[in-house]
C-alpha positions as CSV (number, residue, x, y, z in Angstrom):
1,X,4.1,24.2,-22.3
2,X,2.7,25.3,-18.9
3,X,2.6,21.6,-17.8
4,X,6.4,21.5,-18.5
5,X,6.9,24.7,-16.5
6,X,4.9,23.3,-13.6
7,X,6.9,20.1,-13.5
8,X,10.1,22.0,-13.7
9,X,9.0,24.3,-10.8
10,X,8.1,21.3,-8.7
11,X,11.4,19.6,-9.4
12,X,13.5,22.7,-8.6
13,X,11.4,23.5,-5.6
14,X,11.9,19.9,-4.2
15,X,15.6,20.1,-4.9
16,X,15.9,23.5,-3.2
17,X,14.0,22.3,-0.2
18,X,16.1,19.2,0.3
19,X,19.3,21.2,-0.3
20,X,18.2,23.8,2.3
21,X,17.5,21.1,4.9
22,X,20.9,19.5,4.2
23,X,22.6,22.9,4.6
24,X,20.8,23.5,8.0
25,X,21.8,20.0,9.2
26,X,25.4,20.6,8.1
27,X,25.5,24.0,9.8
28,X,24.1,22.6,13.0
29,X,26.5,19.6,12.9
30,X,29.4,21.9,12.3
31,X,28.4,24.3,15.2
32,X,27.8,21.3,17.5
33,X,31.1,19.8,16.6
34,X,33.0,23.1,17.1
35,X,31.5,24.0,20.4
36,X,30.8,20.6,22.0
37,X,33.8,18.6,20.7
38,X,36.3,21.2,19.7
39,X,36.3,20.0,16.1
40,X,34.5,21.5,13.1
41,X,33.4,19.6,10.2
42,X,36.2,19.8,7.6
43,X,35.1,21.9,4.6
44,X,31.7,22.7,6.0
45,X,32.0,26.4,5.4
46,X,33.0,25.8,1.7
47,X,30.2,23.4,1.2
48,X,27.7,25.8,2.7
49,X,29.0,28.6,0.5
50,X,28.9,26.5,-2.7
51,X,25.4,25.3,-1.8
52,X,24.2,28.9,-1.4
53,X,25.4,29.6,-5.0
54,X,23.4,26.7,-6.2
55,X,20.3,27.8,-4.2
56,X,20.5,31.3,-5.6
57,X,20.8,30.4,-9.2
58,X,18.3,27.5,-9.1
59,X,15.9,29.9,-7.2
60,X,16.2,32.2,-10.1
61,X,14.3,29.6,-12.2
62,X,11.4,29.7,-9.8
63,X,11.4,33.5,-9.6
64,X,11.3,33.7,-13.4
65,X,8.6,31.0,-13.8
66,X,6.4,32.8,-11.2
67,X,7.3,36.3,-12.6
68,X,8.3,37.5,-9.1
69,X,11.4,39.6,-10.1
70,X,11.8,42.9,-8.4
71,X,10.3,45.6,-10.6
72,X,9.2,49.2,-10.7
73,X,5.6,49.0,-11.7
74,X,5.2,52.8,-12.2
75,X,5.1,52.5,-16.0
76,X,2.9,49.4,-15.9
77,X,0.2,51.3,-14.0
78,X,-0.4,53.7,-16.9
79,X,-0.5,51.1,-19.7
80,X,-3.7,49.6,-20.9
81,X,-4.2,45.7,-20.8
82,X,-2.5,45.1,-24.2
83,X,0.4,47.4,-23.3
84,X,1.0,45.4,-20.2
85,X,1.2,42.2,-22.2
86,X,3.7,43.8,-24.6
87,X,5.7,45.1,-21.6
88,X,5.8,41.6,-20.0
89,X,6.7,40.1,-23.4
90,X,9.7,42.5,-23.7
91,X,10.8,41.8,-20.1
92,X,10.6,38.0,-20.8
93,X,12.5,38.4,-24.1
94,X,15.2,40.5,-22.4
95,X,15.6,38.0,-19.6
96,X,15.8,35.1,-22.0
97,X,18.5,36.8,-24.1
98,X,20.5,38.0,-21.1
99,X,20.4,34.7,-19.2
100,X,21.2,32.8,-22.4
101,X,24.2,35.0,-23.0
102,X,25.3,34.6,-19.4
103,X,24.8,30.9,-19.6
104,X,27.1,30.7,-22.6
105,X,29.8,32.7,-20.7
106,X,29.3,30.4,-17.7
107,X,29.8,27.4,-19.9
108,X,33.1,28.8,-21.1
109,X,34.2,29.2,-17.4
110,X,33.0,25.7,-16.5
111,X,34.9,24.2,-19.5
112,X,38.1,26.1,-18.5
113,X,37.8,24.9,-14.9
114,X,37.3,21.4,-16.0
115,X,40.2,21.5,-18.4
116,X,42.6,22.7,-15.7
117,X,41.1,20.4,-13.0
118,X,40.8,23.1,-10.4
119,X,39.4,21.9,-7.1
120,X,38.5,23.4,-3.8
121,X,41.4,23.3,-1.3
122,X,39.2,22.5,1.7
123,X,36.9,19.9,0.2
124,X,38.6,18.7,-3.0
125,X,35.3,19.4,-5.0
126,X,35.9,20.2,-8.6
127,X,35.3,24.0,-9.0
128,X,33.5,23.2,-12.3
129,X,30.7,21.6,-10.2
130,X,30.4,24.7,-8.1
131,X,30.3,27.0,-11.1
132,X,27.9,24.5,-12.8
133,X,25.2,26.0,-10.5
134,X,25.4,29.2,-12.4
135,X,25.4,27.5,-15.8
136,X,22.4,25.3,-15.0
137,X,20.5,28.0,-13.2
138,X,21.0,30.6,-16.0
139,X,20.4,28.1,-18.8
140,X,17.1,26.9,-17.3
141,X,16.1,30.5,-16.5
142,X,16.7,31.4,-20.2
143,X,14.6,28.4,-21.2
144,X,11.7,29.3,-18.9
145,X,11.8,33.0,-20.1
146,X,11.9,31.9,-23.7
147,X,8.9,29.6,-23.2
148,X,7.1,32.6,-21.5
149,X,7.9,34.7,-24.6
150,X,6.3,32.1,-26.8
151,X,3.3,31.9,-24.6
152,X,3.1,35.7,-24.5
153,X,3.2,35.9,-28.3
154,X,0.5,33.3,-28.5
155,X,-1.7,35.2,-26.2
156,X,-1.0,38.5,-27.8
157,X,-2.1,37.3,-31.3
158,X,-5.3,36.1,-29.8
159,X,-4.6,32.5,-29.0
160,X,-6.1,31.2,-25.8
161,X,-3.7,29.3,-23.6
162,X,-3.2,28.7,-20.0
163,X,-2.4,31.8,-18.0
Protein backbone atom coordinates (compact mmCIF):
# COMPACT_ATOMS: atom_id res chain seq x y z
CA UNK A 1 0.00 0.00 0.00
CA UNK A 2 2.74 2.50 0.86
CA UNK A 3 4.51 1.62 -2.41
CA UNK A 4 1.32 2.64 -4.23
CA UNK A 5 1.22 5.93 -2.30
CA UNK A 6 4.87 6.64 -3.08
CA UNK A 7 4.29 5.99 -6.79
CA UNK A 8 1.19 8.19 -6.78
CA UNK A 9 3.13 10.93 -5.00
CA UNK A 10 5.94 10.78 -7.57
CA UNK A 11 3.51 10.87 -10.48
CA UNK A 12 1.51 13.80 -9.09
CA UNK A 13 4.68 15.65 -8.11
CA UNK A 14 6.16 15.24 -11.61
CA UNK A 15 2.92 16.38 -13.24
CA UNK A 16 2.69 19.41 -10.95
CA UNK A 17 6.29 20.35 -11.65
CA UNK A 18 5.81 20.16 -15.41
CA UNK A 19 2.53 22.06 -15.21
CA UNK A 20 4.14 24.80 -13.14
CA UNK A 21 7.01 25.15 -15.62
CA UNK A 22 4.50 25.34 -18.50
CA UNK A 23 2.52 27.99 -16.61
CA UNK A 24 5.63 30.10 -16.01
CA UNK A 25 6.61 29.85 -19.69
CA UNK A 26 3.11 30.81 -20.79
CA UNK A 27 3.05 33.74 -18.38
CA UNK A 28 6.47 34.99 -19.55
CA UNK A 29 5.46 34.54 -23.19
CA UNK A 30 2.24 36.40 -22.58
CA UNK A 31 4.01 39.29 -20.84
CA UNK A 32 6.70 39.46 -23.52
CA UNK A 33 4.10 39.42 -26.26
CA UNK A 34 2.05 42.11 -24.57
CA UNK A 35 4.89 44.52 -23.81
CA UNK A 36 7.30 43.84 -26.69
CA UNK A 37 4.92 43.17 -29.56
CA UNK A 38 1.67 44.73 -28.39
CA UNK A 39 -0.19 41.39 -28.56
CA UNK A 40 -1.03 39.06 -25.71
CA UNK A 41 -1.37 35.32 -26.06
CA UNK A 42 -5.05 34.68 -26.67
CA UNK A 43 -6.67 32.92 -23.71
CA UNK A 44 -3.47 32.85 -21.64
CA UNK A 45 -5.16 34.29 -18.55
CA UNK A 46 -7.89 31.66 -18.69
CA UNK A 47 -5.40 28.85 -19.18
CA UNK A 48 -3.33 30.08 -16.23
CA UNK A 49 -6.44 30.29 -14.05
CA UNK A 50 -7.61 26.81 -15.04
CA UNK A 51 -4.12 25.41 -14.50
CA UNK A 52 -4.07 26.91 -11.02
CA UNK A 53 -7.28 25.05 -10.19
CA UNK A 54 -5.63 21.79 -11.27
CA UNK A 55 -2.46 22.61 -9.29
CA UNK A 56 -4.39 23.25 -6.10
CA UNK A 57 -6.52 20.12 -6.22
CA UNK A 58 -3.73 17.81 -7.36
CA UNK A 59 -1.51 19.37 -4.69
CA UNK A 60 -4.15 18.34 -2.16
CA UNK A 61 -3.21 14.73 -2.91
CA UNK A 62 0.41 15.37 -1.91
CA UNK A 63 -0.58 17.31 1.19
CA UNK A 64 -2.81 14.42 2.26
CA UNK A 65 -0.25 11.70 1.49
CA UNK A 66 2.36 13.59 3.51
CA UNK A 67 -0.11 14.57 6.24
CA UNK A 68 0.87 18.23 5.95
CA UNK A 69 -2.59 19.78 6.35
CA UNK A 70 -2.87 22.84 8.53
CA UNK A 71 -3.85 21.79 12.01
CA UNK A 72 -4.09 22.92 15.57
CA UNK A 73 -1.91 20.55 17.53
CA UNK A 74 -2.98 21.76 20.97
CA UNK A 75 -5.10 18.66 21.66
CA UNK A 76 -2.49 16.35 20.17
CA UNK A 77 0.13 17.51 22.68
CA UNK A 78 -1.86 16.17 25.61
CA UNK A 79 -2.70 12.76 24.14
CA UNK A 80 -0.50 9.77 24.77
CA UNK A 81 0.92 7.79 21.80
CA UNK A 82 -2.15 5.61 21.21
CA UNK A 83 -4.44 8.61 21.52
CA UNK A 84 -2.50 10.36 18.80
CA UNK A 85 -2.90 7.34 16.54
CA UNK A 86 -6.66 7.38 17.15
CA UNK A 87 -6.80 11.11 16.48
CA UNK A 88 -4.88 10.69 13.19
CA UNK A 89 -7.18 7.82 12.24
CA UNK A 90 -10.25 10.01 12.84
CA UNK A 91 -8.74 12.88 10.83
CA UNK A 92 -7.96 10.53 7.94
CA UNK A 93 -11.44 9.02 8.11
CA UNK A 94 -13.12 12.44 8.12
CA UNK A 95 -10.95 13.55 5.20
CA UNK A 96 -11.73 10.39 3.22
CA UNK A 97 -15.48 10.77 3.76
CA UNK A 98 -15.53 14.52 3.10
CA UNK A 99 -13.39 14.34 -0.06
CA UNK A 100 -15.36 11.31 -1.29
CA UNK A 101 -18.62 13.21 -0.86
CA UNK A 102 -17.21 16.30 -2.57
CA UNK A 103 -15.85 14.15 -5.41
CA UNK A 104 -19.35 12.73 -5.98
CA UNK A 105 -20.78 16.25 -6.07
CA UNK A 106 -18.03 17.31 -8.45
CA UNK A 107 -18.80 14.33 -10.70
CA UNK A 108 -22.38 15.57 -10.98
CA UNK A 109 -21.13 19.03 -12.02
CA UNK A 110 -18.71 17.58 -14.58
CA UNK A 111 -21.49 15.41 -16.02
CA UNK A 112 -23.81 18.43 -16.33
CA UNK A 113 -21.12 20.54 -17.97
CA UNK A 114 -20.39 17.73 -20.41
CA UNK A 115 -24.06 17.27 -21.20
CA UNK A 116 -24.59 20.93 -22.09
CA UNK A 117 -21.21 21.24 -23.80
CA UNK A 118 -20.19 24.42 -22.01
CA UNK A 119 -16.82 25.78 -23.15
CA UNK A 120 -14.58 28.64 -22.16
CA UNK A 121 -15.25 31.75 -24.24
CA UNK A 122 -11.58 32.72 -24.54
CA UNK A 123 -10.03 29.31 -25.18
CA UNK A 124 -12.84 27.03 -26.30
CA UNK A 125 -11.78 24.45 -23.69
CA UNK A 126 -14.62 22.30 -22.37
CA UNK A 127 -15.45 23.48 -18.88
CA UNK A 128 -15.86 19.85 -17.87
CA UNK A 129 -12.08 19.52 -18.29
CA UNK A 130 -11.51 22.48 -16.02
CA UNK A 131 -13.83 21.14 -13.33
CA UNK A 132 -12.31 17.71 -13.84
CA UNK A 133 -9.37 18.94 -11.77
CA UNK A 134 -11.61 19.13 -8.73
CA UNK A 135 -13.05 15.70 -9.43
CA UNK A 136 -9.70 13.99 -9.93
CA UNK A 137 -8.01 15.81 -7.06
CA UNK A 138 -10.80 15.13 -4.59
CA UNK A 139 -11.28 11.51 -5.66
CA UNK A 140 -7.58 10.69 -5.38
CA UNK A 141 -7.35 12.54 -2.07
CA UNK A 142 -10.25 10.45 -0.77
CA UNK A 143 -8.45 7.30 -1.96
CA UNK A 144 -5.19 8.31 -0.28
CA UNK A 145 -6.99 9.17 2.98
CA UNK A 146 -8.92 5.86 2.87
CA UNK A 147 -5.64 3.97 2.41
CA UNK A 148 -4.22 5.87 5.36
CA UNK A 149 -7.26 4.86 7.41
CA UNK A 150 -6.63 1.20 6.56
CA UNK A 151 -2.96 1.56 7.38
CA UNK A 152 -3.79 3.34 10.65
CA UNK A 153 -6.24 0.60 11.65
CA UNK A 154 -3.62 -2.02 10.88
CA UNK A 155 -1.06 -0.26 13.06
CA UNK A 156 -3.60 0.37 15.83
CA UNK A 157 -4.44 -3.31 16.19
CA UNK A 158 -0.78 -4.22 16.42
CA UNK A 159 0.20 -4.95 12.86
CA UNK A 160 3.59 -3.76 11.81
CA UNK A 161 3.65 -1.93 8.58
CA UNK A 162 5.57 0.80 6.93
CA UNK A 163 5.30 4.12 8.69
